C-alpha positions as CSV (number, residue, x, y, z in Angstrom):
1,X,-3.3,-16.3,-27.4
2,X,-1.5,-19.2,-25.8
3,X,-2.1,-19.2,-22.1
4,X,0.9,-17.8,-20.3
5,X,1.5,-19.4,-16.9
6,X,2.8,-16.1,-15.5
7,X,-0.5,-14.4,-16.4
8,X,-2.4,-17.2,-14.6
9,X,-0.3,-16.7,-11.5
10,X,-0.9,-12.9,-11.6
11,X,-4.7,-13.6,-11.9
12,X,-4.6,-15.9,-8.9
13,X,-2.6,-13.3,-7.0
14,X,-5.2,-10.7,-8.0
15,X,-8.0,-12.9,-6.7
16,X,-6.3,-13.4,-3.3
17,X,-5.6,-9.6,-3.1
18,X,-9.2,-8.7,-3.9
19,X,-10.6,-11.1,-1.2
20,X,-8.3,-9.9,1.5
21,X,-8.7,-6.2,0.9
22,X,-12.5,-6.5,0.3
23,X,-12.8,-7.8,3.9
24,X,-10.8,-4.8,5.2
25,X,-12.9,-2.3,3.2
26,X,-16.2,-3.8,4.3
27,X,-15.2,-3.9,7.9
28,X,-14.1,-0.3,8.0
29,X,-17.0,1.0,5.9
30,X,-19.7,-0.7,7.9
31,X,-18.2,0.0,11.4
32,X,-19.1,3.5,12.6
33,X,-16.3,3.4,15.2
34,X,-13.8,3.2,12.4
35,X,-14.0,6.9,11.4
36,X,-10.8,8.0,12.9
37,X,-8.1,9.3,10.5
38,X,-5.9,6.3,10.9
39,X,-8.7,3.9,9.9
40,X,-9.5,6.2,6.9
41,X,-5.9,5.9,5.7
42,X,-6.0,2.1,6.2
43,X,-9.2,2.0,4.3
44,X,-7.6,4.0,1.5
45,X,-4.8,1.5,1.3
46,X,-7.2,-1.4,1.3
47,X,-9.3,0.2,-1.5
48,X,-6.2,0.8,-3.6
49,X,-5.0,-2.8,-3.2
50,X,-8.6,-4.1,-3.8
51,X,-8.6,-2.2,-7.1
52,X,-5.1,-3.5,-7.9
53,X,-6.4,-7.1,-7.4
54,X,-9.5,-6.4,-9.6
55,X,-7.2,-4.8,-12.2
56,X,-5.1,-8.0,-12.4
57,X,-8.2,-10.1,-12.9
58,X,-9.7,-7.8,-15.5
59,X,-6.4,-7.6,-17.4
60,X,-6.2,-11.3,-17.6
61,X,-9.9,-11.6,-18.7
62,X,-9.6,-9.0,-21.4
63,X,-6.3,-10.1,-22.8
64,X,-7.4,-13.7,-23.3
65,X,-11.2,-13.5,-23.7
66,X,-12.0,-10.0,-25.0
67,X,-8.9,-8.7,-26.7
68,X,-9.1,-4.9,-27.4
69,X,-6.6,-2.1,-27.4
70,X,-9.0,0.4,-25.8
71,X,-10.0,-2.0,-23.0
72,X,-6.3,-3.0,-22.5
73,X,-5.4,0.7,-22.0
74,X,-8.2,1.0,-19.5
75,X,-7.1,-2.0,-17.5
76,X,-3.4,-0.8,-17.6
77,X,-4.6,2.6,-16.4
78,X,-6.5,1.0,-13.6
79,X,-3.4,-1.0,-12.5
80,X,-1.2,2.1,-12.6
81,X,-3.7,4.1,-10.6
82,X,-4.3,1.4,-8.0
83,X,-0.7,0.5,-7.4
84,X,0.3,4.2,-7.3
85,X,-2.4,4.8,-4.8
86,X,-1.3,1.8,-2.8
87,X,2.3,3.1,-2.5
88,X,1.1,6.6,-1.8
89,X,-1.2,5.4,0.9
90,X,1.7,3.7,2.6
91,X,3.4,7.0,2.6
92,X,0.4,8.8,4.1
93,X,0.1,6.2,6.9
94,X,3.8,6.7,7.7
95,X,3.3,10.5,7.8
96,X,0.3,10.1,10.0
97,X,2.2,7.8,12.4
98,X,5.1,10.3,12.6
99,X,2.8,13.3,13.3
100,X,0.9,11.4,15.9
101,X,4.1,11.0,17.9
102,X,5.4,14.5,17.3
103,X,2.1,16.2,18.0
104,X,0.6,13.7,20.5
105,X,-1.3,16.4,22.5
106,X,-3.0,18.0,19.4
107,X,-3.4,14.9,17.3
108,X,-7.0,14.2,18.2
109,X,-8.3,17.5,16.8
110,X,-10.2,18.8,13.7
111,X,-6.9,19.8,12.2
112,X,-5.9,16.1,12.0
113,X,-9.1,15.2,10.2
114,X,-8.7,18.0,7.7
115,X,-5.1,17.0,7.1
116,X,-6.1,13.4,6.5
117,X,-8.7,14.4,3.9
118,X,-6.1,16.6,2.2
119,X,-3.7,13.7,2.1
120,X,-6.3,11.4,0.7
121,X,-7.3,13.9,-2.0
122,X,-3.7,14.4,-3.1
123,X,-3.0,10.7,-3.0
124,X,-5.9,9.7,-5.2
125,X,-5.7,12.8,-7.4
126,X,-2.0,12.1,-8.3
127,X,-2.7,8.4,-8.7
128,X,-5.6,9.0,-11.1
129,X,-3.5,11.4,-13.1
130,X,-0.7,8.8,-13.5
131,X,-3.3,6.2,-14.5
132,X,-5.0,8.4,-17.1
133,X,-1.7,9.0,-19.0
134,X,-1.8,5.8,-21.1
135,X,-5.6,6.3,-21.8
136,X,-5.1,9.9,-22.9
137,X,-2.5,8.9,-25.5
138,X,0.8,8.6,-23.6
139,X,1.4,5.0,-24.7
140,X,3.6,3.2,-27.2
141,X,1.0,1.4,-29.3
142,X,1.9,3.5,-32.3
143,X,5.7,3.6,-31.6
144,X,6.9,0.3,-30.3
145,X,10.5,1.5,-30.0
146,X,9.4,3.9,-27.1
147,X,7.9,1.0,-25.1
148,X,9.1,0.2,-21.6
149,X,9.4,-3.3,-20.1
150,X,5.6,-3.0,-19.4
151,X,3.7,-2.5,-22.5
152,X,1.9,-0.2,-23.4
153,X,3.6,2.1,-21.0
154,X,6.3,4.3,-22.5
155,X,9.9,4.2,-21.1
156,X,9.6,7.8,-19.8
157,X,6.3,7.0,-18.0
158,X,7.8,4.0,-16.3
159,X,10.9,6.0,-15.3
160,X,8.7,8.6,-13.6
161,X,6.9,5.8,-11.7
162,X,10.2,4.2,-10.7
163,X,11.7,7.5,-9.5
164,X,8.5,8.3,-7.6
165,X,8.8,4.9,-5.8
166,X,12.4,5.6,-4.8
167,X,11.3,9.1,-3.5
168,X,8.5,7.5,-1.5
169,X,10.8,4.8,-0.1
170,X,13.4,7.4,0.9
171,X,10.8,9.5,2.7
172,X,9.3,6.5,4.5
173,X,12.8,5.3,5.5
174,X,13.6,8.7,7.0
175,X,10.3,9.0,8.8
176,X,10.4,5.5,10.3
177,X,13.9,6.0,11.5
178,X,12.6,9.2,13.3
179,X,9.7,7.2,14.6
180,X,12.0,4.5,16.0
181,X,14.1,7.1,17.7
182,X,11.1,8.8,19.3
183,X,9.7,5.5,20.5
184,X,13.0,4.4,21.9
185,X,13.5,7.7,23.7
186,X,10.0,7.5,25.2
187,X,10.6,4.0,26.3
188,X,13.9,5.0,28.0
189,X,12.2,7.9,29.8
190,X,9.4,5.7,31.1
191,X,11.9,3.1,32.2
192,X,13.9,5.7,34.1
193,X,10.8,7.3,35.7
194,X,9.3,4.0,36.8
195,X,12.6,2.4,37.7
196,X,12.1,-0.4,35.3
197,X,15.0,-2.8,34.6
198,X,17.2,-2.0,31.6
199,X,16.0,-5.3,30.0
200,X,12.4,-3.9,29.7
201,X,13.8,-0.9,27.8
202,X,15.8,-3.3,25.6
203,X,12.8,-5.4,24.8
204,X,10.7,-2.3,23.8
205,X,13.5,-1.0,21.6
206,X,14.0,-4.4,20.0
207,X,10.3,-4.7,19.3
208,X,10.2,-1.2,17.7
209,X,13.2,-2.0,15.5
210,X,11.7,-5.3,14.5
211,X,8.4,-3.6,13.5
212,X,10.4,-1.1,11.5
213,X,12.3,-3.9,9.7
214,X,9.1,-5.8,8.8
215,X,7.4,-2.7,7.4
216,X,10.3,-1.3,5.3
217,X,11.7,-4.8,4.5
218,X,8.4,-6.0,3.1
219,X,7.9,-2.8,1.1
220,X,11.5,-2.7,-0.3
221,X,11.7,-6.5,-1.1
222,X,8.4,-6.3,-3.0
223,X,8.8,-3.1,-5.0
224,X,12.6,-2.6,-5.3
225,X,13.3,-5.2,-8.0
226,X,10.5,-3.9,-10.3
227,X,11.5,-0.2,-9.7
228,X,15.2,-1.0,-10.6
229,X,14.2,-3.0,-13.6
230,X,11.9,-0.3,-14.7
231,X,14.8,2.1,-14.8
232,X,17.4,-0.2,-16.4
233,X,15.3,-2.5,-18.5
234,X,14.6,-2.2,-22.2
235,X,11.5,-3.3,-24.2
236,X,13.7,-5.8,-26.1
237,X,14.4,-7.8,-23.0
238,X,12.5,-11.1,-22.5
239,X,9.1,-10.7,-20.9
240,X,10.2,-13.3,-18.3
241,X,12.2,-10.5,-16.5
242,X,9.2,-8.3,-16.3
243,X,7.0,-11.0,-14.9
244,X,9.7,-12.1,-12.4
245,X,9.9,-8.5,-11.0
246,X,6.3,-7.6,-11.3
247,X,4.9,-10.6,-9.4
248,X,6.7,-9.7,-6.1
249,X,5.3,-6.2,-6.4
250,X,1.8,-7.6,-6.4
251,X,2.7,-9.5,-3.2
252,X,2.9,-6.1,-1.4
253,X,-0.8,-5.6,-1.9
254,X,-1.3,-9.2,-0.5
255,X,0.7,-8.5,2.6
256,X,-0.6,-5.0,3.3
257,X,-3.8,-6.2,5.0
258,X,-1.8,-8.4,7.3
259,X,0.7,-5.7,8.3
260,X,-1.7,-2.7,8.6
261,X,-5.2,-4.1,9.2
262,X,-5.4,-7.6,10.6
263,X,-2.8,-6.8,13.3
264,X,-5.0,-4.0,14.7
265,X,-6.9,-5.1,17.8
266,X,-10.1,-3.2,17.0
267,X,-10.3,-4.8,13.5
268,X,-9.6,-8.2,15.0
269,X,-12.5,-7.7,17.5
270,X,-14.9,-6.9,14.6
271,X,-13.6,-9.9,12.5
272,X,-14.0,-12.2,15.5
273,X,-17.5,-10.8,16.2
274,X,-18.5,-11.4,12.5
275,X,-17.1,-14.9,12.5
276,X,-19.1,-15.6,15.7
277,X,-22.2,-14.2,14.2
278,X,-22.6,-11.5,16.9
279,X,-21.6,-8.4,14.9
280,X,-22.6,-5.1,16.5
281,X,-21.6,-1.6,15.4
282,X,-21.6,-0.6,19.1
283,X,-18.7,-2.9,20.1
284,X,-16.4,-1.2,22.7
285,X,-13.2,0.2,21.3
286,X,-10.2,1.7,23.1
287,X,-8.5,4.7,21.5
288,X,-5.3,3.9,19.6
289,X,-2.7,6.2,18.2
290,X,-1.6,5.4,14.6
291,X,1.8,4.3,16.0
292,X,-0.1,1.3,17.6
293,X,-1.5,0.2,14.2
């Protein structure tokens, strides 16, 4: 096959995604202090994005160097599984943040740990089921007219994935709006009790809204074009449209470590310690709630 520049860009993106998220996975896995539910969810997100990056690299390698229908289906299944798990992990992090604010007194309990494991099992179980569909025969290799804008996924399969994205985005939007309201209300109460100036309450509110805008804005701008095109596009459309909407979606996996992991102070401490060559699993940590992550 003639080398497609879009495929090269996707492969480069996959390499960057893999490197970034591999750092997060290694730090969380080898640091005993990172066993709290919020870090498990961040680790799940990083693992999903790591697999997505590896899937992009493998897909490029097998398409151009080891062409095979069976292997192609496996790599597409891996990409569907990993990207679905990535989006679902973002939803679980949002749910965990919301519950940590609503149930602040009971958050640090065994129930939270159990709930976290249940969410992880559901997230990865559903993602694996989505990814197995092309491998188990739900593909358009034998019937090209049923193909979606992403071959070999069928049109109905991609519609399900797109509708699932819109559902996840709607739930995340609702939860983050509620989180913003709770944070603003708490900031106002603290300002009143401690006789702070109104400007301090304004700064806190503005910071919360800015964080909300960054999280949801990044998620929507990366995935919304591809989700809309997946619903409205047709297999006969030029492949350029698919690449132009799919590439921004991969950037979400590139930005997730920055938004959810590298901004966390505990993870920053470990990374600085590793860079300085003085890594220790007994580094002091202060307790954070998920809303601080």
